[in-house]
C-alpha positions in Angstrom: 252.4 64.8 238.2 254.2 61.5 237.3 253.4 58.6 239.7 256.3 56.3 240.2 255.8 52.7 239.0 256.1 49.8 241.5 259.5 48.4 242.2 260.6 45.4 240.1 260.6 43.3 243.3 257.6 45.1 244.9 256.3 42.0 246.7 259.7 41.0 248.0 260.5 44.5 249.2 257.2 44.8 251.0 257.8 41.5 252.7 261.3 42.5 253.7 260.0 45.8 255.1 257.4 44.0 257.2 260.0 41.6 258.4 262.0 44.5 259.9 259.0 45.1 262.2 259.8 48.8 262.0 256.7 50.5 260.6 254.9 52.7 263.1 257.6 52.1 265.7 258.9 54.7 268.2 261.8 57.0 267.3 265.3 55.6 267.8 268.3 57.6 268.7 270.7 56.0 266.1 268.3 56.8 263.2 267.6 60.3 264.5 271.4 60.9 264.7 271.8 59.9 261.0 269.2 62.4 259.7 270.5 65.1 262.0 274.0 64.6 260.5 272.6 64.5 257.0 270.8 67.8 257.5 273.9 69.5 258.9 276.3 68.1 256.3 274.1 68.9 253.3 272.9 72.2 254.7 269.2 71.3 254.2 266.3 72.0 256.6 264.7 68.6 256.0 266.2 65.1 256.3 264.2 61.8 256.5 264.5 58.1 256.6 261.5 57.2 254.5 260.2 53.6 254.3 258.0 52.8 251.2 254.9 50.8 252.3 252.2 49.6 249.9 250.3 52.9 249.7 252.3 55.3 251.9 255.7 56.4 252.8 256.4 56.3 256.6 259.1 58.3 258.3 261.3 56.3 260.7 263.4 59.4 261.4 262.4 63.0 260.7 264.2 66.4 260.8 262.4 69.5 259.5 258.8 68.0 259.2 257.9 67.9 262.8 254.5 66.3 263.4 254.4 64.6 260.0 254.8 60.8 260.1 253.8 59.8 256.6 252.4 60.8 253.2 250.7 59.1 250.3 253.0 57.0 248.2 251.8 58.5 245.0 253.2 62.0 245.9 256.4 60.7 247.4 259.7 61.7 245.8 261.1 58.6 247.5 258.8 56.3 245.4 261.0 57.4 242.4 264.3 57.1 244.3 263.8 53.4 245.3 263.6 52.5 241.6 267.3 53.1 241.1 270.5 51.8 242.5 272.3 55.1 243.3 271.6 58.6 244.7 268.5 60.2 243.1 268.7 64.0 242.9 266.2 66.6 241.8 267.8 70.1 241.7 264.6 72.1 241.2 261.3 70.2 241.4 259.4 73.3 240.1 261.2 72.8 236.8 261.0 69.0 236.7 257.8 67.8 234.8 257.7 64.8 237.0 257.2 66.9 240.1 256.3 70.5 239.1 252.6 70.0 240.0 253.2 67.7 242.9 251.2 68.8 246.0 254.3 68.7 248.1 255.9 71.2 245.7 253.0 73.6 245.0 251.8 73.3 248.6 253.2 72.6 252.0 256.1 72.0 252.7 257.1 73.6 249.3 259.8 71.2 248.3 262.2 72.5 245.6 265.2 70.3 246.1 265.4 66.5 246.8 268.3 64.0 247.1 267.7 60.4 248.3 269.9 57.3 248.7 268.0 54.0 248.2 268.2 51.7 251.2 269.1 48.2 249.8 269.1 45.4 252.4 271.5 42.5 252.2 269.0 40.4 250.3 268.7 43.0 247.6 265.3 44.4 248.5 264.9 48.2 248.5 262.7 49.3 251.5 263.1 53.1 251.3 265.6 56.0 251.3 267.6 58.3 253.4 266.9 61.7 251.9 267.4 65.4 252.3 265.1 68.2 251.0 265.2 72.0 250.8 262.7 74.7 250.0 265.2 76.3 247.6 266.7 74.9 244.4 270.3 73.7 244.8 272.8 71.0 244.0 274.9 68.9 246.5 278.6 69.0 246.3 280.5 65.8 245.5 281.6 65.6 249.1 278.0 66.0 250.4 276.8 63.2 248.0 279.6 60.9 249.2 278.8 61.5 252.9 275.0 61.1 252.2 275.7 57.7 250.6 277.7 56.6 253.6 274.9 57.7 255.9 272.5 55.6 253.8 274.8 52.6 254.3 274.8 53.2 258.1 271.0 53.4 258.0 270.8 50.0 256.2 273.1 48.5 258.8 270.8 49.8 261.5 267.8 48.3 259.9 269.5 45.0 259.3 270.6 45.0 262.9 267.0 45.6 263.9 265.9 42.7 261.8 268.5 40.3 263.3 267.6 41.5 266.8 263.9 40.8 266.0 264.8 37.4 264.7 266.8 36.6 267.8 263.9 37.8 269.9 261.5 35.7 268.0 263.8 32.7 268.4 264.0 33.3 272.1 260.3 33.7 272.5 259.5 30.6 270.5 262.0 28.6 272.6 260.3 29.9 275.7 256.8 28.9 274.5 258.0 25.4 273.7 259.9 24.9 276.9 257.0 23.7 279.1 255.9 20.8 276.9 259.0 20.1 275.0 261.8 19.8 277.6 263.4 16.8 275.9 263.3 18.5 272.6 264.9 21.6 274.1 267.6 19.4 275.6 268.2 18.0 272.2 268.9 21.6 271.0 272.0 21.8 273.1 275.4 20.8 271.7 276.9 18.3 274.1 280.3 16.6 274.1 282.4 14.8 276.7 286.2 14.7 276.5 289.0 13.3 278.6 291.5 15.5 280.3 293.5 15.9 277.1 290.5 17.1 275.1 289.9 13.9 273.1 286.2 13.5 272.4 284.7 10.3 274.0 280.9 11.2 273.6 278.8 13.6 271.6 275.1 14.2 270.7 273.4 14.6 267.4 273.3 18.4 267.8 277.1 18.5 267.8 277.2 16.4 264.7 274.7 18.6 262.9 276.4 22.0 263.7 279.9 20.7 263.1 279.0 18.6 260.0 281.1 15.8 261.2 279.6 12.3 261.8 279.7 10.7 265.2 282.4 8.3 264.0 284.6 11.3 262.8 284.2 13.1 266.2 284.7 10.3 268.7 288.4 9.7 269.3 289.3 13.1 267.7 290.7 16.0 269.7 288.6 19.1 270.1 291.2 20.9 268.0 289.4 19.4 265.0 286.9 22.3 265.1 289.4 25.1 266.1 288.7 28.0 263.8 291.9 29.9 264.6 289.8 32.9 265.6 291.0 33.0 269.2 294.6 33.7 270.3 296.6 31.1 272.2 296.1 33.0 275.5 292.3 32.5 275.2 292.5 28.7 275.4 295.4 28.8 277.9 293.1 30.7 280.3 290.2 28.2 279.6 292.5 25.2 280.4 293.8 26.8 283.5 290.3 27.4 284.8 288.8 24.0 284.2 292.0 22.2 285.3 291.5 23.9 288.7 288.1 22.3 288.9 286.1 25.4 288.3 283.5 25.6 285.4 284.3 27.9 282.5 281.9 29.8 280.3 282.6 31.8 277.2 281.8 32.4 273.5 283.8 30.3 271.1 284.1 30.5 267.3 284.4 27.0 265.8 284.9 25.8 262.3 282.6 23.3 260.6 283.7 20.6 258.3 282.9 22.7 255.2 285.1 25.5 256.4 282.3 27.8 257.6 282.4 29.2 261.1 279.8 29.2 263.8 279.6 30.7 267.3 278.6 28.8 270.5 277.9 29.9 274.0 279.9 27.2 275.7 279.9 26.0 279.4 282.6 23.4 280.3 282.1 21.5 283.6 285.0 19.4 285.1 283.9 16.0 286.5 285.9 14.2 289.2 286.2 10.5 289.9 285.8 8.9 293.3 289.3 10.0 294.3 288.5 13.6 293.5 290.6 13.7 290.4 289.3 15.4 287.3 288.9 12.8 284.6 286.2 14.2 282.3 285.0 17.5 280.9 281.4 18.0 279.9 280.8 20.8 277.3 277.2 22.1 276.9 276.9 24.6 274.1 274.1 26.6 272.4 274.3 28.1 268.9 274.7 31.9 269.1 275.8 32.5 265.5 273.0 34.8 264.6 273.4 36.8 267.8 277.1 37.2 267.1 276.5 38.2 263.5 274.1 40.8 264.8 276.7 42.1 267.3 279.3 42.2 264.6 277.0 44.1 262.3 276.2 46.6 265.1 279.9 47.0 265.8 280.5 47.6 262.1 277.7 50.2 262.0 279.2 52.0 265.1 282.6 52.0 263.4 281.2 53.3 260.2 279.2 56.1 262.0 282.3 56.9 264.0 284.4 57.1 260.8 281.8 59.5 259.3 281.9 61.8 262.4 285.6 61.4 263.2 287.2 62.4 259.9 289.5 65.2 258.7 287.1 66.6 256.1 284.8 68.5 258.5 285.1 69.7 262.1 282.3 68.7 264.5 281.9 69.9 268.1 279.2 69.3 270.7 278.7 72.2 273.0 276.9 72.3 276.4 276.1 76.0 276.9 279.2 77.4 275.1 281.6 74.8 276.4 283.0 72.0 274.2 282.1 68.5 275.6 283.1 66.5 272.5 285.1 67.2 269.4 286.1 65.1 266.5 289.5 64.7 264.9 288.5 67.0 262.1 288.0 70.0 264.5 291.4 69.3 266.0 293.0 69.3 262.6 291.0 72.4 261.6 292.1 74.6 264.5 295.4 73.0 265.5 294.4 72.0 269.0 294.9 68.7 270.7 291.8 66.8 272.0 292.5 67.7 275.6 292.9 71.3 274.6 289.4 71.5 273.1 287.2 69.3 275.5 285.9 71.2 278.5 287.1 74.5 277.0 284.9 77.5 276.1 284.2 77.9 272.4 285.7 81.4 272.7 289.2 79.9 272.0 288.0 79.3 268.4 287.0 82.9 267.8 289.0 86.0 266.7 288.0 88.1 269.7 285.4 88.5 272.4 283.1 90.5 270.2 283.0 87.9 267.4 282.2 85.2 270.0 279.5 87.3 271.5 278.0 88.3 268.1 277.8 84.6 267.0 275.9 83.7 270.2 273.5 86.6 269.8 272.9 85.7 266.2 272.7 81.9 266.4 271.1 80.9 269.6 267.7 82.5 268.9 267.4 80.3 265.8 268.5 77.2 267.8 266.1 77.8 270.6 263.3 78.1 268.0 264.3 74.6 266.7 265.7 76.1 263.6 269.1 75.4 262.0 271.7 78.2 261.9 274.3 78.7 259.2 276.8 81.4 258.6 280.2 82.1 257.1 282.7 83.9 259.4 286.3 84.3 260.3 287.6 82.2 263.2 291.1 81.7 264.6 293.4 78.7 264.9 295.6 78.0 267.9 298.6 79.5 266.0 296.7 82.8 265.6 296.1 82.4 261.9 292.6 83.5 260.8 290.5 81.1 258.7 287.1 81.4 257.0 284.6 78.8 258.3 281.3 77.7 256.9 279.4 77.0 260.1 276.2 75.0 260.7 274.5 74.5 264.1 271.5 72.7 265.5 270.1 72.2 269.0 270.4 68.7 270.4 268.8 69.2 273.8 267.0 72.3 275.1 267.0 71.0 278.7 270.8 70.5 278.7 271.4 73.4 276.4 273.4 71.1 274.1 274.1 72.0 270.4 276.0 70.3 267.6 278.1 72.4 265.2 279.6 71.4 261.9 282.5 73.5 260.5 284.2 73.4 257.1 287.3 75.4 256.1 286.5 77.7 253.1 289.5 79.9 253.4 290.8 79.1 250.0 287.4 79.6 248.4 286.9 82.9 250.3 290.4 84.2 249.3 289.8 83.3 245.7 286.4 85.1 245.8 288.0 88.2 247.4 290.8 88.1 244.8 288.2 87.8 242.0 286.1 90.7 243.4 289.2 92.9 243.8 290.2 92.1 240.2 286.7 93.0 239.1 286.9 96.2 241.1 290.3 97.2 239.6 289.1 96.4 236.1 286.0 98.6 236.7 288.1 101.4 238.1 290.5 101.1 235.2 287.6 101.3 232.7 286.2 104.2 234.6 289.5 106.1 234.4 289.8 105.3 230.7 286.3 106.5 230.1 286.9 109.7 232.2 290.0 110.4 230.1 288.0 109.8 227.0 285.2 112.1 228.2 287.7 114.8 229.2 289.2 114.6 225.7 285.8 114.9 224.2 285.0 117.8 226.5 288.1 119.7 225.5 287.2 119.1 221.9 283.7 120.4 222.5 285.0 123.4 224.4 287.5 124.3 221.7 284.7 124.0 219.2 282.3 126.1 221.4 284.9 128.8 222.0 286.3 128.9 218.4 283.1 130.4 216.9 282.8 133.4 219.2 286.6 133.9 219.2 286.6 133.9 215.4 283.8 136.5 215.5 285.7 138.7 218.0 289.0 138.4 216.1 287.4 138.8 212.6 285.2 141.8 213.4 288.0 143.5 215.5 290.4 143.0 212.6 287.9 144.7 210.2 287.5 147.6 212.5 291.2 147.9 213.2 292.0 147.9 209.5 289.4 150.8 208.9 287.4 148.6 206.6 284.3 150.2 208.1 284.0 153.9 209.0 282.6 154.7 212.5 279.7 156.5 210.8 278.7 153.4 208.9 275.7 151.3 210.3 277.9 148.2 210.0 280.3 149.7 212.5 277.7 149.4 215.3 276.7 145.9 214.0 280.3 144.7 214.2 280.7 146.1 217.7 277.5 144.4 218.8 278.8 141.1 217.3 282.0 141.5 219.2 280.1 142.2 222.4 277.7 139.2 221.9 280.6 136.9 221.2 282.6 138.1 224.2 279.6 137.5 226.5 279.2 134.1 225.0 282.9 133.4 225.8 282.4 134.8 229.3 279.4 132.5 229.9 281.4 129.5 228.8 284.2 130.4 231.1 281.8 131.1 234.0 280.2 127.7 233.5 283.5 125.9 233.8 284.5 128.0 236.9 281.1 127.4 238.5 281.4 123.7 238.0 284.9 123.6 239.4 283.7 125.5 242.5 280.8 123.2 242.9 282.9 120.1 242.6 285.3 121.6 245.2 282.3 122.3 247.6 282.9 126.0 247.4 279.7 127.0 245.8 277.8 129.7 247.7 274.0 130.3 248.1 272.1 133.4 248.9 268.5 132.6 249.7 266.1 135.5 249.6 262.4 136.1 249.2 261.3 136.1 245.6 258.2 135.8 243.5 258.4 132.6 241.6 256.2 133.6 238.7 258.4 136.7 238.1 261.6 134.6 238.3 260.3 132.1 235.8 259.1 135.0 233.5 262.7 136.4 233.6 264.1 133.0 232.6 261.6 132.8 229.7 262.4 136.4 228.6 266.1 135.6 228.4 265.4 132.6 226.2 262.7 134.4 224.2 264.9 135.2 221.2 266.0 131.5 220.8 262.3 130.4 221.2 261.1 132.8 218.6 263.8 131.8 216.1 262.7 128.1 216.6 259.0 129.1 216.5 258.6 127.4 219.9 255.9 128.4 222.3 257.0 128.6 226.0 254.2 128.4 228.7 254.5 128.6 232.5 252.1 127.1 235.0 252.8 128.1 238.7 250.8 126.8 241.6 249.4 129.8 243.6 250.8 128.3 246.8 254.3 129.0 245.5 253.8 132.7 244.7 256.5 133.8 247.2 259.4 131.7 248.3 262.7 132.1 250.2 265.2 130.5 247.8 268.5 131.4 246.0 267.1 133.0 242.8 270.3 133.1 240.9 271.0 129.4 241.3 267.3 128.5 240.5 267.4 130.6 237.4 270.7 129.0 236.4 269.1 125.5 236.6 265.8 126.3 235.0 267.6 128.3 232.2 269.7 125.2 231.5 266.5 123.0 231.3 264.7 125.6 229.1 267.6 126.1 226.8 267.8 122.4 226.1 264.1 122.0 225.7 264.0 124.8 223.1 267.1 123.4 221.4 265.6 119.9 221.0 262.0 120.9 220.2 261.0 121.1 216.5 259.5 124.2 215.0 255.9 125.1 216.1 256.6 123.0 219.2 255.7 123.7 222.8 257.6 123.9 226.0 255.8 124.0 229.4 257.4 125.1 232.7 255.4 123.8 235.7 255.9 124.6 239.4 254.0 123.0 242.2 254.6 122.0 245.9 256.3 118.7 246.5 255.9 117.0 249.9 256.4 119.3 252.9 258.7 122.3 252.4 259.8 121.4 248.9 259.3 122.9 245.4 259.1 120.9 242.2 259.7 122.4 238.8 259.3 120.5 235.5 260.3 121.6 232.0 258.4 119.6 229.5 258.9 119.6 225.7 257.4 117.7 222.8 260.8 117.3 221.0 262.8 114.4 219.8 263.0 112.6 223.2 265.8 110.6 224.6 266.5 106.8 224.2 266.3 104.9 227.5 269.9 103.7 227.1 271.1 107.4 227.0 269.2 108.5 230.2 272.0 107.4 232.6 274.5 109.7 230.7 272.6 112.8 231.6 273.6 114.9 234.6 277.2 113.5 234.4 280.2 115.7 233.7 281.6 115.8 230.2 278.7 113.6 228.9 276.8 114.5 225.8 274.4 112.4 223.8 276.2 113.6 220.6 280.0 114.2 220.9 282.7 115.7 218.9 282.9 118.3 216.1 280.1 116.5 214.2 277.5 116.8 216.9 274.1 118.0 215.9 273.6 120.4 218.9 275.9 122.9 220.6 276.9 122.6 224.3 279.8 121.8 226.5 278.4 118.7 228.2 278.7 120.5 231.6 275.4 122.4 231.9 273.3 119.5 233.2 276.1 118.2 235.4 276.4 121.7 236.9 272.6 121.8 237.4 272.7 118.5 239.3 275.6 119.7 241.6 273.8 123.0 242.3 270.5 121.3 243.2 272.1 118.5 245.3 274.2 121.0 247.2 271.0 122.6 248.4 269.6 119.2 249.5 267.5 118.7 246.4 267.4 116.2 243.5 267.1 116.2 239.7 265.8 113.7 237.1 264.3 113.2 233.7 261.7 111.0 232.1 261.5 110.7 228.3 259.8 108.9 225.4 261.7 108.9 222.1 259.7 110.8 219.5 257.3 112.3 222.0 259.5 114.5 224.2 261.2 114.8 227.6 260.5 116.2 231.0 263.4 117.4 233.1 262.6 118.1 236.8 264.1 119.3 240.0 263.0 119.2 243.6 264.4 121.8 246.1 263.7 122.6 249.7 262.3 126.0 250.2 260.4 128.3 252.6 257.5 130.6 252.1 258.0 134.2 253.2 255.7 137.2 253.9 254.9 139.7 251.2 256.6 142.5 253.2 260.0 141.0 252.7 259.9 140.6 248.9 262.8 142.1 247.1 262.8 143.2 243.4 263.9 140.4 241.0 266.7 142.6 239.6 268.2 143.0 243.0 267.8 139.3 243.7 269.5 138.4 240.5 
């Protein structure tokens, strides 16, 4: 873990922080509102105003780390952020060598993302940050970064205002302490002048000379307009003269201009003095310097305006709900939904939703989160006043459980959503197009394979029939019967190919029929092996069956089971080298199910080819040059037959070691008395 170095102006920054008199102070609403807004705008569960002390970071405002007020400075992300001038962002702390082993990353609270804005006071000192954190890696958008920086500026204004308020309080306290013993000194602090009825100065004190920077000689005989700053309108002074001319005292705050052009503020009281005849002949002005207080007020007003500008903008819509009724909405929400301010305030939030159901669904989904103190975020369709539906990125947080008040931030993402939907539709269409092209290619390959598979037996039928028809072989010749047998075998092979295609067509159309009956499974498997025995002997492949005794008698469709197992066995023999071994296993699977596996020690199947199995028209070797015969439909038909009975099929294979094809079928066990001969069942 990398520990941040001290700030370049560490001593000055610590002195400035202590001068704020903010460390270990109670929470303040204006700072809490800033971190609440930062959390909602940035979509992060954690937002803080962190002040960097000598050996700790202390949280002035805290969202998301309830009960935590400070951490050691050495582990603080903010210790790094205060070293810079601009926003400091860590997209994924787990991948950043500066923080990957930080206790706050590897332990609670599990920080992965951090973004912090340094808080630079007016004197240049950097006292801390306004930061957001997440437990997931992420990046802020440009808009979120901009808003976060503005919130940081507002936080600085709040801290500066606090400093000025503290200074003003200190000034007031000091004056109070000195009042008892220093009455004359206090009087000397007042700015006093005496004028005639036209405003010409006839007397003044040193305090007036000091604050105005004019000498006594420059002031006496001059009109009070000498220090007019031009800040106040004509009506301001007209009202003042009307009041004092009537004999009544006047009090107000006035902005004056000193000799060097700077301005200062005074709390001024003007008292009319009358002569013995009762006529006003003098005005006594007693003033006190309130420049610092006024600057503080102006800073506070500026902070309020800046915060209002952040909340009341057209970029995002913000609404405050009490229950589910709007009690405040910003201009952005009006712009977003097309309502006027009066049309939103004191109206149910239902007017923003597409229908009653979507309004109810959001409440049911969001408010449990809010009442647990958690943030809620969702993307949903809402509805403008003109009826147009828009996509909204919605974030909500509870403000007051007692008053059931919540704050919701909404951003229009319609264009992004439409672009995403368009992109997804394009991807779907491209995938469908590729699928159609691949299906056409596979059908072409299938037709090529079928023509190849049918050509051999057809050639045999035509060739041998032609020989017999031409009388090339006499009926008494042994070859005559051999030719007839070849014609018969080839015809059966053609019939089997045609029946396979017809079976598959019926299965795909959902017209396949099943006839469950009671059979002996060992006998059924023995018949399958016997049918394939010639091929096995030609390949010198040993075929072994292993049947669990619990499966001796079953109620199942024997013809369809033989069809699938024969397909598995034929493939196993075909792809097993000479002197190889094929094992057929049958055992119970779960409750009321049968599992049959056909295992060979043949060439195996590459992992990339496994998804091609059990799909129509698919073969691992295609075209006229393929190494093994087959239409590419047998395994697909097997899958359809098994799945139509509520079962499943699959395969596992290791290239060079062999493959195991399996099926799982629902079945029932039956009594011995109802067994039927296999020949009848078949």
